[in-house]
N, C-alpha and C positions, 0 to 999 in steps of 0.2 A: 462657747461652752467652757473655755479655760477661765473666763471671768467668773462663771457660775461656780466652778470648782474652787476658785479662790475665795468666793463669798462663803461657800459651805465650810471651808476651812476656818474662816474668821468666826463663823457662828460656833463651830465646835470648840474653838479656843476662847469663847466668851468675850470676844473683843468688840462685839457690837450688841446693842440692847435687844432684849427679847422681842419687843414690838416691831423693831426693824427686821429682825430675822424672819418674823412671820410674813411681813410684806414681801421680803425677798423670796421666801419659799413659794408664795403665790405667783410671783413673777416667774420663778423657775418653771412652775407648772405650765404657765401660759406659753413660755418659750418652747417647751417640749410639745405642747399641743400644736402650735403653729408648724413646728418641724414635721410632726407626724401627719398633719393635715396635708402637707405637701407630699410626703412619702407614700401616702395611700394611692396617689395618682399613678405610681409606677407598678401597682399590683394589678393582676388581670381582672377583667370584668367577669362576673358570674351570672349565669342565667337562672332565674327563679321559675317556679312552676305554679302559676296562678290558677291552674285547672284542678289543683288538689282540693278536694272537698272534705278531707278528713283531718288535715293538719295545716296550721299556719304559724309563722313566727310573727309576733307583734312587738314593736318597740316604740316608745315615746321619745321624741327628740326636739331640740331647738337648733338654731343656727350655730351655736357654739359646739354642738355635739355631732355634727354631720360626719366629721372624720372618725370620731370614736365609734359612732354607729356602724360605719362601714367596716372598721376593724373588727368589731364585735360580731356582726352578721356574717362577714366573710370567714372569720375564724371558725364559726359553727358550720357553715355550709362546706367549707374545705375539709374540716375534720370528719364530718359526717359522710362526705363523698356522695351526697345526693342533692337533687334539686327539690327545694321546698318552696312553698308560697311564702312571701315576705310582705307584711303589711306594716307601714310606718305611719305614725300619728304626729302631726305638726302641733307643737305647743303654742303656735301663733306667731313664731318669730322666723320661720323658714322663708327664705327669699326664693325668687324664681331661679337664681343661680344655684342655690342649694338643691332645689328639686331636680334641676338638670343633672347635677353631679350624682345624686342618688340614683336617678334613672339610668345614667350612663354606666355606673358600676354594678348595679343590681338590675339586670335587664328583666323587664316585666314586673317590677315592683309595683305594689299598690300603695299610693300615698294619700291620706286623708288630710287635706288642708283644714285648718281650724274652723273657718266659717262654714265649710261644707259639713264638717262633723257636727257643729252646733245645730245646724238645721235638721240633720238626720236624727240626732239624739233627743232634741226637745220633745217631740211628740211621743217618743218611746218611754220617757220617764215623767210625763206630765201628771200622771196619777199618783206619783210617789213624791210628795212635797219635799222631804228631806234629801232624797236622792237628787232631785232637780236643783235644790239650793246648793248642794255640795258640788255638783257638776258645773254649775254656772257661777261659782264664786260668791254665793250669797249665804252660805251656812255660817261662816266665821263672823266674829264680832270685831276682829282686828284686821288691819291691812295685811299683816303677815299671814293670818289664817285664811284670808280670802285669796291671797296669792298662792298659797300652798295647795289650794283646791285644784291646781293644774294637774296634780297627781291623781285626781279622780278619773282622768282619762285612762289611766292604767287599769282601773277597775271597770268603769262603765263602757267606754268606747271599745276597749279590747274585747269585751264580751257581747256587746250589742252590734258592733260593726264588723262581724266576722261571718265567714261562710263555713267554717270547719267545726267539727265536734271536739277537736283538741287544739289547744293553743300553747305555744311556748312564750311565756311572758319573759322578755329579755331586756334588761337594762343595758344602756350603751357602754357601761364600764365593766362588762363581762367578757372574758376571753376564753377561748377553747384551745387546748394544746394537744389533745388526743381524741381518738374516735369515741364519741359518747354512746357506747353500746347500750347503756341502760335507757337512754332517751330514745334511741332508734327502736329498741324493742318495744317501748311504750307506744311509740307512734304506729308501729306495724301491727300491734295487737288490737284487732278490731273489736274484741270483746271486753277489754278492760275499761272500767270507769274510774280508775284510780287517778288521783292527783299526786304528783311527786314534787318535792321541794328540797331546799338545802338548809341545814342548820348552821349556825355560827359557832363552830367548835373552838376557835382560837381568839385570843385577845392580843393586841399589839403590846410590845415591850418598849418602853421609852427610856432614853438615857437622861443625863442631868440637864440637857438642853431641850428636853421634851421632843426629841427626834426619835422616830421609830427605828429601832435597831434589830428587831426580830419579832417573833410571835411565840406565845406559850399557850398550851392547851388549857382551856378553862376547866377548873375542878368541878364546877357545878354543871348540871345538865342544862342544855340550851332551852330557853323559854321561847317557844314560837319559832317560825321559820323566816328566812330572809326572802323578800319579794322581788329580788333582782333576777332570779331565775326560778320560774315555776312551770312545771309541766301540768297545765290546767285542763281538767275535764270540764266541759261547758256546763255540766249539771251542777257544778259547785257554785255558779253564780246565780243566786236566787234573789230576785228583786224585792219580794216582800220581806225576806230575812234581812237583807241589806238595809231596807227602809227602817225596820225595827231597831237594828243595831245603831244606825245613825241617830235616831231619835233619842236613844239612851246615852249616846256618847258624843253628842254634837259639841259640847263645850270643850272637848279635847282637841278639836280641830285648830284651836288658837294657841295650843301649847305643845303639841306632840308632833315632832318632825316626821315620825314614822306612822302617822295616822292611817295612811293608805295601807301600810303593811299590816297594821293591827286589824284592819277591816278584812283583808285577805285571809289572815289567820282565822278569824271568826267564821267566815264563810266556808272555808275548807274544813274546819273542825266540826261544822254542822253536818258534814257528809259522813258516810260510813266507810268510804274507801280512800285512804290517803296514807302516804308513808314518805320517809326521808330517803333521798338519794345517798349513795355512799359518801364517805368523807373526802373522796377524791374530787368531789364537787364542793368547793370550799368558798369561804368569804375571807378576802384579804390574804389568807395563808396560801403559799404556793411552794411546791417542791417538785422533784422529778416525776413523781407519781400522779400529780394532779391532772385531772381531765379538763376541768374548767375552774376558773376563779372569778368571783365577783370582787373587783378591786374598789372597795369603798375608799381606800387611800389612793388618790389619783396618781401620785408619783410612781407607785408600784405598777399601775396600769401601763404607763408609758415606758417604764423600764423593762417590761416584759414584751413589748411590741416587737422587739427584734426577733424573738422566737416565731411570732406569727408571720412577720415579714419574710423570713427565710423560708417558711413552709409555703407561703403563697407564691413565692418566686419559683418554686419547684413545679408549679402547675404547667 
């Protein structure tokens, strides 16, 4: 870590070129990832509740995100103080060792391996040609667009391979720091058909070296919501509506990284009941009042894990 601090100092002093600083920044993230992948082993195992028919937590992950996923899910379960059903979706890269680790830390977790999910989903979407192509990497015209179709699992598998009426769509780079009362109330309200989501109210502030030094509130109103944390009512996922949207927007799959997020926004906007969570559920921005933060900037995710680790050790 001392070496990394020295490197960061050299970057700030502009004594190494920009391209090298970017490579070193990625290396720094990987070092932090490996450290915290080991540290998660010292946290207590949590028991999930797979008998819950009303609510499930769903997350998509690969072998590089196993540790992050455990930090994210454990932070939610710990802060909520409840046992909830957890369903994890393999992007195709999870190993048997990854599965064993996830099952050890989240007792009772349901994990869909990619081949199993493929066989279950194919007949469910066979009559929706664009949905089928998107789910199975055939909608894009470029290699990048076809690879990015992996995020279709967040839309399709989360909603077709579930047993609950409500789903928490959770990215692996989301952390919870306080009791999520708004989400718990939504889960417990058997009558609500609302979908809740988070807006991106802040933008990163960069210094001369293009390093993030803080955040400023956006002057303009947020356009759409972030798909890293959605309290989704299952009625929002309408296959015919999704098929129609894909047909009209299929060319964007090759150039828009947030294609899946745009699709979620459209599907939710087509419903009559949806609203934003308070600003204490944020994107990147984090302060003492934040309940949860979706850390699009991974360095901030790892820098905030100490807070989660201390909380978990109190169990």
